Every structure is written in C-alpha cells, then in structure tokens.
SETIKE-12170 format. One record per residue (C-alpha): x, y, z. Coordinates in steps of 0.25 Angstrom, whole numbers, plus 5000, padded with zeros to 4 digits. Layout:
% residues N
XYZ;...
//
This chain:
% residues 437
488052074979;488451944973;489351934961;489051844948;490451814946;490451674950;489151644943;489751704930;490951634931;490251494932;489351524921;490351574911;490951444911;489751394903;488951444891;488551574885;487151544891;487751534904;488451664903;487251734899;486651674912;487651724920;487651864915;486051854918;486351804933;487351914934;486352024930;485351974939;486251974952;485652074962;486352204968;485352294974;483852294975;483252244962;484652204957;485152344955;486552384956;486752484966;487552604961;488252724968;488552844958;489752924963;489853064956;488653144952;489253234941;488853224927;489453084924;488753034938;487453094933;487653014919;487852884928;486752914936;485652934926;486052804919;486052734933;484652794935;484152734922;484552594926;483752604939;483252454936;484552404938;485452514945;485152564959;485852704960;486152714975;487052824977;487452964970;488753014977;489453144974;490153254984;489253364977;487953354984;487253434973;487753344962;487453214970;485953264974;485653304959;486253174955;485353094965;484153164961;484353144946;484752994946;484052954959;485152894967;484652834980;485752894989;486653024988;488053034995;489353114994;490353014998;490652894989;491052815001;489552805004;489352734991;490552644992;490152605006;488752565002;488852415000;487552414992;488152494981;488552404969;489252504960;489652644959;489752744947;490952844949;490752974942;491553074950;492753154946;493953074941;494753084954;493652994961;493452884950;494552784954;494452804969;492952784969;493052664959;494052594968;493352624981;492052574974;492752444969;493252424983;491852444989;491252334980;490652434970;490652424955;491152544949;490752634936;491852734936;491852854927;493052884918;494152904920;494152794931;495352854937;495952984939;497352924936;498052794932;498352744946;496952754950;496452674938;497452564941;496952564955;495452554950;495752444941;496452364952;495252384962;494252344951;494952214949;495152184963;493752214967;493152154955;492152264954;491552314940;492252444937;491752514924;492452634919;491552744913;492152744899;490752724893;491252704878;491652564882;490052544882;489752624870;489252544857;490052624846;491352624854;491252484857;491052444843;492152534838;493052454848;492652324843;492952364829;494252404833;494452264839;493952204827;495052274819;494252364811;495452464809;496452354812;497452364823;497152494831;498452554834;498152704838;496852754845;496552904848;495552964858;495053104859;494353184868;494153324862;493053434867;492953564872;493053574887;492653694896;493553784904;493553764919;494253904922;495153934933;494653934947;495153934962;494753844973;493453874980;492453804990;491753684985;490253694982;489253674993;488753524994;490153474988;490953384996;492253434989;493153344998;492453224993;492453264979;494053274979;494053144986;495453074985;496053174975;497053284979;496253384987;496153524980;495153634984;493853644977;493853724964;492653734955;493353704942;493953574947;492553524953;491353464945;491653424930;492953504931;493753414940;494153334928;495153444924;495953434937;497053324939;496553304953;495253264949;495153234934;495853174922;495553284912;494753254899;495653144895;495153064907;493653124906;493153124892;494453064885;494352944893;493152884885;493952904872;495252854877;494552734882;493952684869;495252734861;496052634870;494952524868;495052534854;496552534853;496552404859;497552434870;497452384884;498452424896;499252544897;499952624886;501452624886;501652774883;500952904883;501353034876;500453164877;500353314876;499253404881;498853524889;497953654889;497853704876;496553774878;496053784892;496553884902;495853854915;496153764927;496053624922;497253534923;497053434912;497353464898;496353514887;497253444877;497953314876;498553224866;499153084872;499652964865;499852824872;500552704867;500252564870;501452484867;501552384879;500152334876;500352314861;501752244862;501252114857;500752184845;502052254843;501252394841;500952504850;499652574850;499352724853;498152794860;498052934857;497253034866;496853174862;496053274870;495653424867;494753494876;494553624868;493953594855;492653544849;493353494837;493253344838;493853224830;492653164822;491753264829;491853194842;492353234855;492953104859;493352984851;494452884846;495152854833;495752714832;496852694821;497152554816;497952484806;496752474797;495852594799;495352704810;494152714819;493552834825;492652814836;491952894847;491052874859;490252984853;489652874843;490552894831;491452794824;492252794810;493152684805;494052694794;494752584787;496152594780;496252714771;495052784779;494052694772;492852714781;492152594787;490652624787;489852584799;490952504806;490452394816;491152294824;490952144821;490552114835;489652224841;489952264855;488752234865;488752344875;487852414886;488152554892;489252574901;488552574914;487652454910;489052384907;489452414922;488252364928;488252234920;489652214924;489252224938;488152124936;488852024928;490152034935;491052074923;491952184919;491252314912;491752364899;492652474905;493252404917;494352444924;495452374915;494852444903;494652574911;496152574916;496752564902;495952674897;495952774909;497452774910;497552844896;496952974900;497752974913;499052944906;498653054896;498453154905;499753124912;500453134898;499853274896;500153324910;501553294910;501753314894;502653194892;502553054887;502752944895;502952794896;501952694903;502152564908;500952484904;500952384914;500952484926;500452614920;501752684926;502352794918;503752754917;504552874912;503952994918;503753014933;502853134932;501853054923;501952934932;501553014944;500253054937;499752914937;499252924950;498653044958;498853114972;497753094981;497153184993;498353215003;497953135016;497153035008;495753005005;494752885006;494652874992;496152874987;496152744978;496752624984;496752474981;
//
C-alpha cells in the first residue's frame, strides 16, 4: 500500500489548486480490489453491529473482510446480517492478515487499547470505540504507539463530527459568551439492575478465555458478561467511561483546555442500586486546570455529573453540557439542542458561528484521513486529553478523596492509593495481548 505522504508534502508547497490536486490523488490511491479499504470488525455486540451496518452501506469503497468475536452465535449473526466475507474468533487472525488495511474495535473496554496497540503495530489503521482505554496508563501507551507507527487512530467520540456540536464549539471559540471559565458535563439516565449472581459455566459456543483476554482472569458470571461487563472494574469503566465519555469530550473541547488537569475532587457511590455492580450510580467530580492556564493567570474548571437512577434530566436531555463564560452561558447537547444566553440571561435567538464547520460523519472522516494521510478529528492527542477525565473521575469516587495531578506526567502526586489505579493488573502469568511499546 503506497502512502501519499511524499506527494502531499511536495504539492502543499504550491498553490491551493495544487492542494486540491493532492487530495484528489490521495483519494484515488488503491488499497484492495476496486480501490476499497479492507476492514476487519472486532466485536459483534450492539456497537459492532452499528459499525457493520454502516460499513455494509459503503460497499462501493469499503471491503468488510472479517467479523471477529469469541461468541460464535453473535459472530455468525453479525456475519449474516452485514455480509462479511470471513468469520473468526481470534483477533490475531485479522491482525496477521497483511491485506487488512484497518480495524474497527467494538469490544468490551478492557480489549480497546490492547487491540488498538496491536493493530497499529501490525500496520493497520484503527477506529477504536470509546473509551479508547481501560485506564490512564493504556491511553498513554496507545498515544505513543500511534505516533511511532504513524497509523490513523480515530476515537469513537462521534460528537466531534456532529454538526450542531461543532457549531457550538466554533461559537465558543469565537467568543460568543466571552472567556469560558467553567464547563459542566452530565450523564443522567435510569439504568437497569444486574442483580446478584454467582459464577457458572460459560454458554456453549463462547471462548470465554479469549473474551477475558489480558484482563485478570475471573470465572464466568452471567451478570458480568455481555453488556453488563461495563459495571465491573476488571472489564469496564462504568458509565463515566461509557455514555459519559461523549459529554466529557465536548465539555472539555468547549472549555478550551488541552493537556491534563492539575487537581481532582469527587464524591459518589451507590445511592440507589443494590446489586453486584462495582462502579457508582452517582458521581460528582470537579477538575481544575491550573498549569495549562498559567499564562492567562486564571484556572478553569470542568465539572462532571452522573446519576443513573432518574429520568429527570436537565434541559430535558439525558446528556449535555453547560458552558459558563464571562459574557454569557451556553447549553449544548448531542441530542440536537442548543441555547445561548448573553449577560443578564438575554436569549440569543438562532445562534450561528461566523465560520461554519464543514463536516462528514465520523467513520467517513476516519476513511478520508486514511486516504489522504492526515489526522482524524478525534486523533489520539485529542482522545488522550479527554479519556483521562473519566478515568481520574472513577479514581476520585472510588477512593473518596481529592488529589493533585502532575499535568506533565499524569502521575497523582499526593495519594499512593489513587496513583496505583492509573494502571491495572493483567492476567497472572502473562497474555499475548498485554500492551507493550
């Protein structure tokens, strides 16, 4: 597969006409038969099928070669539904196939970074679902490998490619509410109870050892398997890393901060659920960005709220963000709602940015980035700065204490218990997918 990098560099030194020519050349460079990008889909649950349906709809430019899942039933249903050419249970089969150009990772969270790292190292471009890592250490490793290999890595924070969200971000950048000093993200919904269960034999047709992968091995238990894995420390990141990841991402984006926060304080726990899940159903966490704002002599705050036991939503949306600026306030939601208030709560009707963002959908942005040798919207620098927030938030709630963060290293400097949770324990005796660089 020939990279258009050199061609683009030589043409970009000339006129804008030459730039357009370069992009056209990049877009026409062949991958597989009929110039199709060859894809392997890893994970055949709800999100995997969503990606599969989209890829099936792009069959003129995408060749869906593999579906991969350790659950034979899920994998076969997905293959029949979306029309993949091959069906396998071991992701190494996909990674070892040199004809595969890109992989989509829609597995449980504990597999996200290990597979993304292995994918980059195997020469594949990677679309990895949110959160892109199970913990802060894995996020750092993935960012490092993405840079070292030069592969395109797109984080599945689709709001980065949503028109209204992008318009809101542009308006904040243009100063519609002045200097944004505080952003608040919320994830509020009523989740189901997973009950209390004991270990049992895995279902027939499931390679449970493969499903656990590099995580610490625990016996199969039905309420920590399909869908419910996200409520367990060993496999998931709770709803802060699940649905909350989207709101946290665009709240940080609109706050206008890059890099890591310098302090975190949070409280939370189980106010309603009485079942086996380990992550909280309630969390309120505040982050301060001080070091990143030193040149402006004013810190900024990011507030994260989560309540999983109510259907009473702010602004009547389950997820959204509010931005508080020196000249006004903005409410924005990926659900398609926006409200802008000037000083004294004067409503600004039909707010629009001066420069309208030009967007394609998130998957198309990923493929266009591959063809034109550029960074996607949710690249690993963007992803890292956002994904650490739910990880730090989970740590703050889990230990019930505030802590200081070195914004250069990400280390928690004043609490050893919290700092130990930056990374995770892997399977005793090792595993082929434990992340390394």
